[in-house]
C-alpha positions as a Python dict, from the first residue, in 0.01 Angstrom:
ca = {
    (1, 'A'): (0, 0, 0),
    (2, 'A'): (-58, 392, -3),
    (3, 'I'): (17, 651, -297),
    (4, 'V'): (190, 914, -234),
    (5, 'L'): (205, 1192, -502),
    (6, 'T'): (421, 1467, -535),
    (7, 'R'): (486, 1790, -737),
    (8, 'Y'): (743, 2021, -783),
    (9, 'T'): (792, 2334, -582),
    (10, 'E'): (978, 2600, -612),
    (11, 'P'): (1255, 2716, -447),
    (12, 'G'): (1013, 3001, -314),
    (13, 'E'): (771, 2754, -177),
    (14, 'M'): (1011, 2539, 46),
    (15, 'G'): (838, 2510, 380),
    (16, 'A'): (1085, 2582, 759),
    (17, 'G'): (1371, 2296, 680),
    (18, 'Q'): (1317, 2186, 354),
    (19, 'Q'): (1554, 2178, 60),
    (20, 'A'): (1431, 2168, -330),
    (21, 'D'): (1592, 1925, -565),
    (22, 'P'): (1899, 2054, -744),
    (23, 'P'): (1810, 2144, -1095),
    (24, 'V'): (1878, 1857, -1362),
    (25, 'R'): (2128, 1950, -1630),
    (26, 'M'): (1982, 1911, -1995),
    (27, 'E'): (2214, 1614, -2115),
    (28, 'W'): (2083, 1454, -1819),
    (29, 'R'): (1723, 1468, -1927),
    (30, 'I'): (1802, 1392, -2305),
    (31, 'F'): (2003, 1077, -2172),
    (32, 'G'): (1688, 1031, -1961),
    (33, 'Y'): (1433, 1072, -2262),
    (34, 'A'): (1712, 803, -2484),
    (35, 'L'): (1719, 568, -2237),
    (36, 'Y'): (1315, 542, -2197),
    (37, 'F'): (1275, 518, -2545),
    (38, 'L'): (1507, 256, -2608),
    (39, 'V'): (1369, 39, -2270),
    (40, 'E'): (1021, 108, -2380),
    (41, 'S'): (1101, 23, -2805),
    (42, 'Y'): (1291, -315, -2626),
    (43, 'G'): (926, -520, -2622),
    (44, 'S'): (786, -461, -2934),
    (45, 'I'): (1140, -449, -3086),
    (46, 'T'): (1210, -818, -2988),
    (47, 'V'): (845, -993, -3039),
    (48, 'A'): (868, -842, -3413),
    (49, 'C'): (1182, -981, -3494),
    (50, 'F'): (1074, -1322, -3327),
    (51, 'W'): (755, -1362, -3555),
    (52, 'A'): (1021, -1220, -3848),
    (53, 'Y'): (1276, -1514, -3789),
    (54, 'A'): (964, -1766, -3702),
    (55, 'N'): (802, -1663, -4021),
    (56, 'S'): (1133, -1688, -4228),
    (57, 'T'): (1220, -2026, -4089),
    (58, 'L'): (913, -2235, -4068),
    (59, 'T'): (695, -2373, -4323),
    (60, 'V'): (342, -2331, -4340),
    (61, 'T'): (262, -2683, -4230),
    (62, 'A'): (512, -2634, -3935),
    (63, 'A'): (403, -2299, -3852),
    (64, 'E'): (21, -2399, -3835),
    (65, 'R'): (208, -2727, -3597),
    (66, 'Y'): (359, -2479, -3364),
    (67, 'Y'): (211, -2115, -3323),
    (68, 'G'): (-12, -2206, -3102),
    (69, 'T'): (223, -2364, -2844),
    (70, 'I'): (437, -2068, -2881),
    (71, 'V'): (167, -1830, -2797),
    (72, 'A'): (21, -2055, -2502),
    (73, 'L'): (412, -2067, -2404),
    (74, 'A'): (463, -1722, -2430),
    (75, 'Q'): (89, -1612, -2234),
    (76, 'L'): (213, -1852, -1929),
    (77, 'G'): (583, -1730, -1908),
    (78, 'A'): (418, -1393, -1915),
    (79, 'I'): (160, -1416, -1617),
    (80, 'G'): (433, -1696, -1429),
    (81, 'G'): (687, -1398, -1476),
    (82, 'S'): (462, -1100, -1315),
    (83, 'T'): (337, -1392, -1071),
    (84, 'V'): (689, -1449, -935),
    (85, 'A'): (802, -1100, -913),
    (86, 'A'): (534, -973, -772),
    (87, 'A'): (528, -1234, -511),
    (88, 'Q'): (926, -1154, -437),
    (89, 'T'): (848, -750, -393),
    (90, 'R'): (574, -869, -145),
    (91, 'D'): (768, -1122, 67),
    (92, 'S'): (1081, -918, 45),
    (93, 'G'): (932, -553, 186),
    (94, 'N'): (1126, -394, -63),
    (95, 'I'): (947, -117, -234),
    (96, 'S'): (1000, -97, -585),
    (97, 'D'): (842, -49, -910),
    (98, 'M'): (608, -289, -867),
    (99, 'A'): (465, -143, -577),
    (100, 'P'): (152, -19, -680),
    (101, 'L'): (48, -288, -808),
    (102, 'Y'): (-82, -468, -484),
}
């Protein structure tokens, strides 16, 4: 797969028949930054909340018994989920956020 790099062009730099993208209003930029922050924070926050809950509900004996299994299943889920998503994207032919992974 080819990686296409683009850059922002000023209106005076446009070639024949090209149009510059309209400027993005500041309100949408702020919304985009806030949404990016929330999406990127979600994974870290959910993992921290899960382990806080696990630590508050399991005894030391139960933690020694189950934590290894929990971590192993989480790793298998991460590997399996990303493999399925990559295979689905490759088979469907749609370009998505995972296209650079090939």
